[in-house]
C-alpha positions in Angstrom: 88.0 110.7 119.4 87.6 107.2 120.8 87.3 104.4 118.2 84.2 102.3 118.3 82.9 99.8 115.8 80.7 102.4 114.0 83.7 104.6 113.4 85.9 101.7 112.1 83.0 100.5 109.9 82.6 104.0 108.4 86.3 104.1 107.8 86.2 100.7 106.0 83.3 102.0 103.8 85.4 105.0 102.9 88.4 102.9 101.6 89.4 103.4 98.0 88.9 99.9 96.6 91.2 100.5 93.6 94.0 101.5 96.0 93.4 98.4 98.0 93.6 96.2 94.9 97.1 97.7 94.2 98.6 97.0 97.6 101.6 94.8 97.9 99.8 92.5 100.4 96.7 92.1 98.3 96.9 88.4 97.1 94.5 88.5 94.1 96.7 90.6 91.9 94.9 91.8 88.7 91.4 91.2 90.1 89.1 94.0 91.1 87.8 94.6 94.7 84.1 95.3 94.4 83.3 95.8 98.1 84.8 96.0 101.6 82.9 95.1 104.7 84.0 95.2 108.4 83.9 91.7 109.9 85.4 92.5 113.3 87.4 95.3 115.0 89.6 95.1 118.0 90.4 98.2 120.1 94.1 98.0 120.9 94.0 101.5 122.6 91.4 104.2 122.6 92.7 105.5 119.3 94.1 102.4 117.6 92.2 99.5 116.2 93.0 96.4 114.2 90.1 95.4 111.8 89.4 92.2 110.0 87.9 93.3 106.7 86.1 91.1 104.1 86.9 92.1 100.6 84.8 91.0 97.7 87.2 90.0 95.0 86.7 89.2 91.3 84.2 89.8 88.6 80.6 88.7 88.8 79.6 87.2 92.2 83.3 86.9 93.1 84.6 85.5 96.3 85.5 86.9 99.8 89.0 87.3 101.1 89.7 88.5 104.6 92.5 91.0 105.4 93.8 92.7 108.5 93.8 96.5 108.3 95.0 99.0 110.9 93.1 102.2 111.8 93.9 105.2 113.8 91.6 107.9 115.1 91.8 111.1 113.1 89.5 114.1 113.7 90.5 115.6 110.4 88.6 113.0 108.3 84.8 112.8 108.1 84.7 109.2 109.3 86.7 109.9 112.4 89.5 107.5 111.6 91.8 106.5 108.7 93.8 103.6 107.6 97.1 103.7 109.6 100.6 103.4 108.3 103.6 101.7 109.9 104.4 104.8 112.0 101.0 105.5 113.5 101.5 103.2 116.5 98.9 100.5 115.7 101.4 97.7 115.2 103.3 98.8 118.3 100.0 98.7 120.2 99.5 95.1 119.0 103.0 94.2 120.1 102.3 95.7 123.6 99.1 93.5 123.8 101.2 90.4 123.0 103.8 91.4 125.6 101.0 91.8 128.3 99.2 88.6 127.3 95.9 90.4 126.7 92.7 88.9 125.3 90.8 91.7 123.5 87.1 91.2 122.7 85.8 92.6 119.4 84.3 96.0 119.5 80.5 95.5 120.0 78.0 95.9 117.3 75.5 98.7 117.5 73.2 98.1 120.5 75.6 95.6 122.1 77.2 96.2 125.6 80.1 98.6 125.6 83.6 97.1 126.1 86.5 99.3 127.0 89.1 99.4 124.2 91.9 97.0 124.9 90.3 95.5 128.0 90.7 91.8 128.8 87.0 91.2 128.4 85.4 87.8 128.3 86.0 85.9 125.1 83.4 83.4 126.1 80.6 85.9 126.6 77.5 85.4 124.4 77.8 89.1 123.4 81.3 88.6 122.0 81.5 87.1 118.5 85.3 87.4 118.2 88.4 88.0 120.3 92.0 88.8 119.7 94.2 86.5 121.8 97.7 87.8 122.4 100.4 85.8 124.1 104.1 86.2 124.8 106.4 83.2 124.1 108.5 81.6 126.7 111.6 83.4 125.3 110.0 86.9 125.5 111.9 87.9 128.6 115.3 87.0 127.2 114.6 89.3 124.3 112.9 92.2 126.2 114.6 92.6 129.5 112.5 95.6 130.7 108.9 95.6 131.9 106.4 94.3 129.2 104.4 97.5 129.5 107.3 99.5 128.1 106.8 97.9 124.7 104.0 100.4 124.3 106.5 103.2 124.4 109.2 101.7 122.3 110.5 103.4 119.2 108.7 102.1 116.1 109.9 102.1 112.5 109.1 100.2 109.3 111.3 97.3 108.5 111.9 98.6 105.0 111.8 95.3 103.2 109.5 94.5 100.3 107.0 91.9 101.6 103.4 90.8 101.4 102.9 91.5 105.2 103.6 94.5 107.4 106.7 94.5 109.7 107.8 97.1 112.2 110.9 97.2 114.4 110.3 98.1 118.0 113.2 99.5 120.1 115.7 97.9 117.7 115.0 94.7 119.7 111.7 93.1 118.5 110.1 92.7 115.1 106.3 92.6 114.8 105.0 91.0 111.7 101.4 91.6 111.0 99.9 89.1 108.5 97.6 90.9 106.1 95.8 88.0 104.4 94.0 86.3 107.2 93.1 82.6 106.6 91.7 80.1 109.1 94.3 77.9 110.7 97.8 78.1 112.2 100.2 80.1 110.0 103.2 77.9 109.3 105.5 80.9 109.8 104.5 81.0 113.5 104.3 77.2 113.8 107.8 76.4 112.4 109.5 79.5 113.9 108.2 78.4 117.3 109.3 74.8 116.9 112.8 75.6 115.5 113.6 78.3 118.0 111.9 77.0 121.2 111.9 73.2 120.8 114.7 72.3 118.4 117.1 75.0 119.6 118.1 75.7 116.0 120.1 78.9 116.0 119.4 79.7 112.3 116.0 81.4 112.9 115.1 84.6 114.8 113.9 83.7 118.3 110.1 83.8 118.9 108.8 86.5 121.3 105.0 86.0 121.0 101.9 85.9 118.7 98.3 87.1 118.2 95.4 85.0 117.0 91.9 86.1 116.0 89.2 83.7 117.3 85.9 84.2 115.6 82.6 82.3 115.7 82.3 82.1 111.9 85.9 81.2 111.0 87.6 79.7 114.1 91.2 80.6 114.8 93.6 82.5 112.5 97.1 83.8 113.1 97.2 87.6 112.9 100.7 88.5 114.0 104.1 87.1 115.2 106.5 88.9 117.5 110.1 87.8 117.2 113.7 88.8 117.7 114.9 91.7 115.5 118.2 90.7 113.9 120.1 94.0 113.9 122.6 94.9 111.2 121.3 92.0 109.0 121.2 92.0 105.2 119.0 90.2 102.9 121.2 87.5 101.3 119.7 87.9 97.9 120.4 91.7 97.8 123.8 91.3 99.4 124.9 88.6 97.0 123.5 90.5 93.9 125.5 93.5 94.9 128.7 91.6 95.6 128.5 89.7 92.4 127.8 92.9 90.4 131.0 94.4 91.8 133.0 91.3 91.1 131.8 91.1 87.5 132.8 94.6 86.7 136.0 95.0 88.7 139.4 94.6 87.0 141.7 91.7 87.7 140.7 88.1 88.7 138.7 86.6 91.5 139.0 83.2 93.3 135.9 81.2 92.4 136.1 79.3 95.7 136.0 82.5 97.6 133.1 83.8 95.5 131.1 80.7 96.2 131.8 80.4 99.9 128.2 81.6 100.5 126.8 78.5 98.8 128.9 76.2 101.0 127.7 78.0 104.1 124.1 77.8 103.1 124.3 74.1 102.4 125.3 73.5 106.0 122.6 75.9 107.3 119.8 74.3 105.3 120.9 70.8 106.2 120.7 71.8 109.9 117.3 73.2 109.5 116.0 70.1 107.6 117.6 67.7 110.1 115.8 69.5 112.9 112.4 69.4 111.0 112.9 65.7 110.2 113.4 64.7 113.8 110.6 66.3 115.9 109.5 65.0 119.3 106.8 62.4 119.5 104.4 64.9 121.0 104.4 67.0 117.8 102.3 64.8 115.4 101.8 67.7 112.9 105.6 67.7 112.4 106.1 63.9 112.2 107.8 62.8 108.9 106.8 59.7 106.9 107.4 58.1 103.5 105.6 59.6 100.5 102.7 57.7 99.0 102.3 56.9 95.4 99.4 59.2 95.2 101.6 62.1 96.5 104.3 61.3 93.9 101.5 61.4 91.2 100.2 64.6 92.7 103.6 66.3 92.4 103.8 65.4 88.8 100.2 66.6 88.1 100.9 69.8 90.0 104.0 70.4 87.9 101.8 70.0 84.8 99.2 72.4 86.2 101.9 74.9 87.0 103.2 74.7 83.5 99.7 75.3 82.0 99.2 78.1 84.4 102.6 79.6 83.4 101.7 79.6 79.7 98.3 81.2 80.5 99.7 83.8 82.8 102.6 84.8 80.5 100.7 84.9 77.2 99.0 88.3 77.9 102.3 89.8 79.1 104.8 88.3 76.6 103.3 86.3 73.7 106.7 85.3 72.4 107.8 83.9 75.8 104.5 82.0 76.1 105.2 80.4 72.7 108.7 79.5 73.8 107.2 77.8 76.9 104.7 75.9 74.8 107.5 74.6 72.5 109.4 73.3 75.6 106.3 71.6 76.9 107.4 68.0 76.0 110.8 68.5 77.7 109.2 70.0 80.8 106.7 67.1 81.0 109.5 64.6 80.7 111.4 66.2 83.5 108.3 66.2 85.7 107.8 62.5 85.1 110.8 61.9 87.3 108.5 62.4 90.3 107.0 59.0 89.7 110.2 57.3 88.7 111.8 57.2 92.1 113.3 53.8 93.0 112.2 54.2 96.7 109.6 56.3 98.3 111.1 59.7 99.4 110.6 61.2 102.9 108.0 63.9 103.4 108.1 66.3 106.3 107.5 69.9 107.2 109.6 72.2 105.1 110.1 76.0 104.6 108.1 75.7 101.4 109.3 79.0 99.8 113.1 79.0 100.5 115.1 81.5 98.4 118.0 83.8 99.1 115.6 86.6 100.0 114.3 84.5 102.9 117.8 84.3 104.6 119.4 87.1 106.5 123.2 87.4 107.1 124.5 89.1 110.2 127.7 89.3 112.1 126.7 86.3 114.2 125.6 84.1 111.3 122.6 83.4 109.1 118.8 83.4 109.9 116.1 81.7 107.9 112.9 83.7 108.0 109.3 83.7 106.5 108.1 80.1 106.8 104.8 81.0 105.3 105.3 79.0 102.2 104.3 80.1 98.7 101.9 83.0 99.2 99.6 82.0 96.3 98.7 78.6 97.9 96.0 78.1 100.6 97.3 77.9 104.1 96.6 74.2 104.7 98.5 73.4 101.5 101.5 75.2 103.0 101.3 73.1 106.2 101.3 69.8 104.4 104.2 67.4 104.6 106.4 67.7 101.5 109.9 66.8 100.3 112.8 68.7 101.7 114.2 68.7 98.2 111.5 71.2 97.2 113.4 73.7 99.5 116.7 72.7 98.0 115.3 73.1 94.4 113.9 76.6 95.3 117.3 77.7 96.7 119.2 76.4 93.7 116.8 78.4 91.4 117.6 81.4 93.6 121.3 81.0 93.0 120.5 81.1 89.2 118.3 84.2 89.6 120.7 86.2 91.8 123.6 85.6 89.4 121.7 86.8 86.4 120.3 89.7 88.3 123.9 90.7 89.3 125.0 90.5 85.6 122.1 92.8 84.6 123.0 95.2 87.4 126.7 95.3 86.4 125.8 95.9 82.7 123.4 98.7 83.7 126.1 100.5 85.6 128.6 100.0 82.9 126.2 101.3 80.3 126.3 98.1 78.2 127.9 94.6 78.0 131.1 94.0 79.9 133.8 92.7 77.5 135.9 90.8 80.0 133.9 90.1 83.2 136.1 89.3 86.2 133.6 86.7 87.2 131.7 84.4 84.7 128.2 84.0 86.1 127.6 80.7 84.3 130.7 79.3 86.1 129.6 80.8 89.4 126.1 79.2 89.1 127.6 75.8 88.4 130.2 76.0 91.2 127.6 77.4 93.7 125.3 74.5 93.0 128.0 72.0 93.4 129.3 73.4 96.7 125.8 73.8 98.1 124.9 70.2 97.4 128.2 68.9 98.8 127.9 70.7 102.1 124.1 70.0 102.3 124.7 66.2 101.8 127.5 66.3 104.4 125.4 68.2 106.9 122.6 65.7 106.6 125.0 62.8 107.2 126.5 64.5 110.2 123.1 65.1 111.7 121.9 61.6 111.0 119.0 62.9 109.0 116.6 60.1 107.8 116.9 61.0 104.1 119.5 61.8 101.4 119.8 63.6 98.1 118.0 62.2 95.1 119.3 64.2 92.1 116.5 63.1 89.7 113.8 64.1 92.2 115.6 67.4 92.8 115.6 68.1 89.0 111.9 67.6 88.8 111.3 69.9 91.7 113.6 72.6 90.0 111.6 72.5 86.8 108.3 72.6 88.7 109.5 75.6 90.8 110.6 77.5 87.7 107.1 77.0 86.3 105.7 78.5 89.5 108.1 81.4 89.1 106.6 82.2 85.7 103.1 82.4 87.3 104.3 84.6 90.1 106.3 87.0 87.9 103.5 87.3 85.3 100.8 88.1 87.9 102.8 90.0 90.5 106.0 91.4 89.0 106.0 91.2 85.2 109.3 93.2 85.0 111.0 90.1 86.6 109.9 87.6 83.9 113.5 87.5 82.6 114.5 85.5 85.7 112.3 82.4 85.2 112.8 82.7 81.4 116.6 82.5 81.7 116.4 80.0 84.5 114.2 77.6 82.5 116.5 77.9 79.5 119.4 76.9 81.8 117.5 74.0 83.2 116.5 72.6 79.8 120.1 73.0 78.6 121.3 71.0 81.6 118.9 68.1 81.6 121.2 65.4 82.9 122.4 66.1 86.5 
């Protein structure tokens, strides 16, 4: 069966809304999906289609959120097609369209002129209300050294990482990331990966290979997918560190603390290089140009920290009433720490940043580290994630991640040992302290060597750490309640170490 809009629309109507609401990529966790409507469908091949689906979310009148869903023809289902998984070839077909620089008009509505699936079409035609614009990056040829058409025949497998998007590996060479929540505007993941890899020449990110954007009459342009270098034999730094620390905690003998914290020193240098590149963009990149923060921005940071605290208490209360009470009791201390945002002696620099930097967003491979996923905090609107912000927000997020990974490792070690470990080889509290110190030392040194136009402000950094941990409460309570111990223990540590 050849997919047309009617087939895709019928497949959308047949979707199980409860199942959709439980998907990892569904942003409105805990809220019901009350309806699903096909907005646009793009034929990638005769049997593969990418659809933009409007989900009605929330009780009452609710609101509409747009998602990208993949469909594959299937004669065994009444609708003629079903939602595709990562091995059905839809994402590979999208990567092939990127490699071949195709512009794909939306499948026509009933009564409209027929358009061959995957044809170039005419995005400017009055009969076309949307188009999928697919383009290779300048570095595509260096990553894929065979004809672009062969991308369509490459081996395809799921990346296998837990994430809020869909990623497939093609030919063990390219990685296609399909963004599921589709919001108008340029996704910062594409924007910053393109700048760092193509303009700044920063080696600490995967090289860009291409992208796809949906252009619609009603919503403008939105990023749909990014094609990039696949970093082979790479490990998630969070998972690799948690496993290594768990082994060190439980193993007999002693361990060198400097050796065990070498990672922190390496990452300080890496992040300094990334921030230096982002702080010194060319003059023809106005969206990346740094400037000094305004007083209104400093006030907004403080107010946002207060909002995050209130949201944390509200989100945690239904899940863990005792923990919510503990948070409320600490409210005055948290507010005092957040007040440091407006106590800065001089205006701090604001610039483009990663905006959700933690150890899970860094890969380690034989040839070094790669920073990935520049989307920012997934619960924030896309334009919020593209705003200029303090690089210390990234630093604070990574320091919180050091805390979380160490405590995760301790829990892992105790689980394997069947209970508390009497004489741990590695004291995680000492590891956290030393990792922080080494990271901050090499980060500051890296900024100085690169001539970056800003330096560390430890009071400002402390305020960002407290605000970040409040956000982590909200995220854990709404997305992953079993992980609430991490922000709980992290906030306890922060409040016990108030003077930096």
